[in-house]
C-alpha positions in Angstrom: -54.8 92.8 20.2 -57.8 91.0 18.9 -58.9 87.5 20.1 -57.9 85.7 16.8 -54.3 87.0 17.0 -54.0 86.0 20.7 -55.1 82.4 19.9 -52.5 82.2 17.2 -49.6 83.3 19.4 -50.7 80.9 22.2 -50.8 77.9 19.7 -47.4 78.8 18.4 -45.9 78.9 21.9 -47.3 75.5 22.7 -46.0 74.0 19.5 -42.5 75.4 20.1 -42.5 74.0 23.6 -43.6 70.5 22.4 -40.9 70.4 19.7 -38.2 71.4 22.1 -39.2 68.7 24.6 -39.3 66.1 21.9 -35.9 67.1 20.7 -34.5 66.7 24.2 -36.0 63.2 24.5 -34.4 62.2 21.2 -31.0 63.4 22.3 -31.2 61.3 25.5 -32.1 58.1 23.6 -28.9 56.4 22.3 -28.9 55.3 18.7 -29.4 51.6 18.1 -26.2 49.4 18.0 -26.0 48.1 14.5 -22.4 46.6 14.9 -21.8 42.9 14.8 -19.5 40.9 17.1 -17.4 37.9 16.4 -18.1 34.6 18.3 -16.3 34.4 21.6 -13.5 31.8 21.9 -14.3 28.4 23.4 -13.0 28.4 27.0 -15.2 25.6 28.5 -16.8 22.5 27.3 -19.8 20.5 28.5 -19.7 18.3 31.6 -22.3 15.9 30.1 -23.2 14.9 26.6 -26.7 16.2 26.8 -26.6 19.7 28.3 -29.9 21.5 29.2 -30.9 23.8 26.3 -31.7 27.4 27.1 -33.9 29.9 25.2 -30.8 31.7 24.0 -29.5 30.4 20.7 -25.8 29.9 21.0 -23.5 31.4 18.3 -22.0 29.1 15.7 -18.5 27.9 16.7 -15.7 26.4 14.7 -14.3 23.1 16.2 -11.3 21.2 15.1 -11.5 17.5 14.4 -8.1 15.6 14.0 -7.9 12.9 11.4 -5.1 10.6 10.1 -3.7 11.8 6.8 -1.7 9.7 4.3 1.0 9.2 3.4 2.4 10.6 6.7 0.2 8.3 8.8 1.7 5.3 7.0 5.1 6.2 8.5 3.9 7.5 11.9 0.9 5.8 13.5 0.2 8.9 15.6 0.2 11.4 12.8 -3.0 13.5 12.5 -4.1 16.8 11.0 -7.0 19.0 11.8 -10.1 19.7 9.7 -12.7 22.3 10.8 -16.4 21.7 11.6 -19.0 24.3 12.6 -21.8 23.9 15.2 -24.4 25.8 17.2 -24.3 23.1 20.0 -23.0 24.0 23.4 -21.7 20.5 23.7 -18.7 21.2 21.6 -16.5 18.3 22.8 -19.3 15.8 22.1 -19.9 17.3 18.7 -16.2 17.0 17.9 -16.2 13.3 18.8 -19.3 12.7 16.7 -17.6 14.3 13.8 -14.6 12.2 14.4 -16.7 9.0 14.1 -18.4 10.3 10.9 -14.9 10.8 9.4 -13.6 12.9 6.5 -15.8 14.5 3.8 -15.4 13.3 0.2 -13.2 16.4 -0.5 -11.0 15.7 2.5 -10.7 12.0 1.4 -9.4 13.1 -2.0 -6.5 15.0 -0.3 -5.5 12.0 1.9 -7.6 12.2 5.1 -8.8 8.9 6.4 -11.2 7.7 9.1 -9.8 7.6 12.6 -12.1 4.9 14.0 -15.1 2.8 13.1 -17.7 1.4 15.5 -19.7 -1.8 15.0 -22.5 -3.8 16.7 -25.2 -2.7 19.1 -24.9 -0.1 21.8 -25.1 -0.9 25.5 -26.0 2.7 26.5 -28.4 3.7 23.7 -25.8 5.9 21.9 -22.3 5.6 20.4 -20.5 6.9 23.5 -20.7 8.9 26.7 -18.4 11.8 27.5 -17.8 13.3 31.0 -15.3 16.0 31.9 -14.1 16.5 35.5 -10.9 17.9 37.1 -9.4 18.6 33.6 -9.8 14.9 32.6 -12.2 13.8 29.8 -13.4 10.3 30.1 -14.7 8.9 26.8 -16.5 5.6 27.0 -17.6 3.9 23.8 -20.9 2.0 24.0 -20.3 0.1 20.7 -17.4 -2.1 19.8 -14.4 -0.4 18.2 -13.1 -2.0 15.0 -9.5 -2.9 15.8 -7.8 -4.6 12.8 -4.3 -3.8 14.2 -2.1 -1.9 16.6 -1.6 0.8 14.0 -5.3 1.4 13.8 -5.5 1.6 17.6 -2.7 4.1 17.7 -4.3 6.3 15.1 -7.6 6.3 16.8 -6.0 7.1 20.2 -4.0 10.0 18.7 -7.0 11.4 16.9 -9.2 11.3 20.0 -6.7 12.8 22.3 -5.8 15.6 19.9 -9.4 16.4 19.2 -10.4 16.6 22.9 -7.2 18.4 24.1 -7.9 21.4 21.9 -10.3 22.6 24.6 -8.7 24.5 27.5 -10.6 22.6 30.1 -9.2 19.2 29.1 -5.6 18.3 30.0 -5.8 14.5 29.9 -8.0 11.9 28.2 -9.1 8.4 29.3 -10.5 6.2 26.5 -12.6 3.2 27.5 -14.0 0.5 25.3 -17.5 -1.0 25.4 -16.5 -3.2 28.4 -15.0 -0.4 30.3 -11.4 -1.4 29.7 -8.6 1.0 28.6 -8.6 1.2 24.8 -5.3 0.3 23.2 -3.6 -0.6 26.5 -0.8 -3.0 25.5 0.0 -3.8 29.1 -3.4 -5.4 29.7 -3.4 -3.8 33.2 -5.9 -1.0 32.6 -3.2 1.6 33.5 -5.5 4.5 32.5 -7.8 3.7 35.4 -5.1 3.5 38.0 -4.4 6.6 40.0 -0.8 7.6 39.7 -0.2 5.0 37.0 -1.6 6.6 33.9 1.7 6.4 32.1 3.6 3.2 31.6 7.3 3.3 32.3 9.6 1.4 29.9 10.9 -1.7 31.6 11.6 -5.4 30.9 7.9 -5.9 31.6 7.0 -3.9 28.6 5.7 -5.9 25.6 6.8 -5.7 22.0 4.2 -4.7 19.4 4.6 -4.2 15.7 4.9 -0.5 16.2 7.3 -0.4 19.2 7.7 -1.5 22.8 5.5 -0.5 25.7 5.0 3.3 25.8 7.5 4.0 23.0 6.3 3.8 19.5 7.7 4.2 16.0 7.5 7.8 14.8 8.4 9.4 18.2 11.4 11.7 18.4 14.1 10.8 20.9 12.7 13.5 23.3 9.1 12.2 22.9 10.3 8.6 23.5 12.2 9.6 26.6 9.2 11.4 28.0 6.8 8.6 27.1 9.0 5.8 28.5 10.1 8.0 31.5 13.7 7.0 30.8 16.8 8.8 29.4 17.9 7.5 25.9 21.6 7.6 25.5 23.2 7.7 22.0 25.6 5.0 21.1 28.5 5.0 18.8 27.5 3.8 15.3 28.6 4.0 11.8 25.5 5.5 10.4 25.7 9.1 11.6 26.5 10.5 8.2 23.3 8.9 6.9 21.1 10.2 9.7 20.9 6.8 11.3 21.6 6.7 15.1 21.3 4.1 17.9 20.1 4.8 21.4 19.9 2.7 24.6 17.6 3.3 27.5 19.7 4.2 30.6 19.6 1.5 33.2 17.8 -1.1 31.1 19.9 -3.7 29.3 19.2 -5.6 26.1 16.9 -2.9 24.6 18.0 -0.7 21.7 16.4 1.8 19.4 17.3 2.8 15.8 16.6 6.4 14.9 16.3 7.6 11.3 15.5 11.2 10.3 15.2 12.0 13.9 12.5 9.5 14.8 12.3 6.0 16.2 12.2 3.5 13.4 13.0 0.2 15.1 13.3 -1.4 18.5 15.6 -4.4 19.1 15.6 -6.6 22.2 17.7 -9.6 23.3 16.2 -9.9 26.8 14.4 -13.2 27.7 12.2 -11.2 30.1 10.4 -9.3 27.3 7.8 -10.9 25.1 5.6 -9.9 22.2 1.9 -9.2 22.7 1.3 -12.9 21.7 3.8 -14.2 24.3 6.8 -15.1 22.2 10.1 -14.2 23.7 13.9 -14.7 23.4 14.7 -18.3 24.2 11.6 -19.8 22.5 12.1 -22.0 19.5 11.0 -21.4 16.0 8.3 -24.0 16.3 6.5 -21.8 18.8 6.9 -18.8 16.6 5.3 -20.7 13.8 2.5 -22.1 15.9 1.6 -18.6 17.3 1.7 -16.7 14.0 1.1 -19.4 11.5 1.0 -18.3 7.8 1.9 -14.8 8.7 5.6 -16.0 9.2 8.1 -16.0 6.3 11.4 -17.9 6.9 14.8 -16.8 5.5 18.3 -18.2 6.0 20.5 -16.3 8.4 23.1 -14.2 6.5 25.9 -14.6 9.1 25.1 -17.7 11.2 25.3 -21.0 9.4 22.0 -22.9 10.0 20.5 -19.8 11.6 17.2 -18.3 10.4 15.1 -15.2 10.3 11.4 -15.5 10.9 9.6 -12.4 9.6 6.0 -11.6 10.8 4.1 -10.0 7.9 0.8 -8.5 9.0 -2.3 -8.9 6.9 -4.1 -5.8 8.3 -3.8 -2.9 5.9 -3.2 -0.4 8.8 0.0 -2.4 9.6 1.2 -3.0 6.1 4.4 -1.0 6.4 5.5 -2.7 9.7 7.1 -6.0 10.5 8.4 -8.1 13.5 11.6 -10.1 12.9 12.7 -13.0 15.0 16.4 -14.0 14.7 17.2 -17.6 15.5 20.5 -19.4 15.9 21.5 -22.8 14.4 19.7 -24.6 17.2 16.4 -22.9 16.2 16.3 -20.7 19.4 15.2 -17.1 19.2 18.1 -14.8 20.2 16.7 -11.4 19.3 13.5 -9.7 18.2 13.1 -6.5 16.1 10.0 -4.5 15.5 9.4 -1.4 13.4 8.8 0.1 10.0 10.1 -0.8 6.6 12.8 -0.7 5.5 14.7 -0.3 8.8 13.2 -3.3 10.5 14.8 -5.6 7.8 18.3 -4.1 8.1 20.7 -6.9 9.0 23.8 -4.9 9.8 23.6 -1.5 11.5 21.9 1.0 9.2 21.9 -1.1 6.1 
């Protein structure tokens, strides 16, 4: 074998060995993963409104924001529906409340969505609000004043905030504080949301009447929801309106309080107890002069249908959020208030049972 032929065989052997080794290495290297994965579900939320940012860019997440929607929210102060927003922020609960403050888009407004709350004035913390989450409780404290034209507006804001925050699995309860650190929408005036073991008001003769209900029970609740909210059993009474879907319930163990239920929901509350007062301090036993002095031009006077010389004094709110609600004071011939009704139209103006 000549020298040239030997070199050729040697080079061929080396080339084959190289190619075999390279093929083995390629087989050991896994192919690149070109698949895509969907965003992981939200299981936790931030513990402060300004979490530390990391170098890893978080994936975009969809977050629900609950807003009032008409016409349902005109009948039920607590009615809200969800819209969807997307964010890359890790502070998803803070983002959701920010979007709640911004309110509906133009397209959402066209189909009935309305703002849940509106802030005004300067901030005492440098931002609109602070949010902290601990032991499954979210504490939302506003740093600007919350526009509050009526109890209906407060109820809508509370429902929207609670629904928006409770979508997250780490939040079971919500405490809402105003700029001064007091419980927002607390009709008792006792800051019950800040008292351990007293976060829910129990219906009693100490409860106050508002245009949308009494104490913890509000218009629009089902009987079951009202029983749970008031921590009391509601007992159905015999009435002549069953065929029209109109029923009456009394709270067990509490006298002189009654509820009218239409279409399965609380429509009106009636009280005849001198222990219970309205938010403005008017109660059974007061005279019409006091009613007039407290509510002024918002009162309309009508003659009593059944009592000669008696009168009805109807409180008509001027705030748009309360336009479908009234409070009616019933007075005897001596001008003394003997009963107070509060609720939605037309039920609050029924003079005899369900008509």
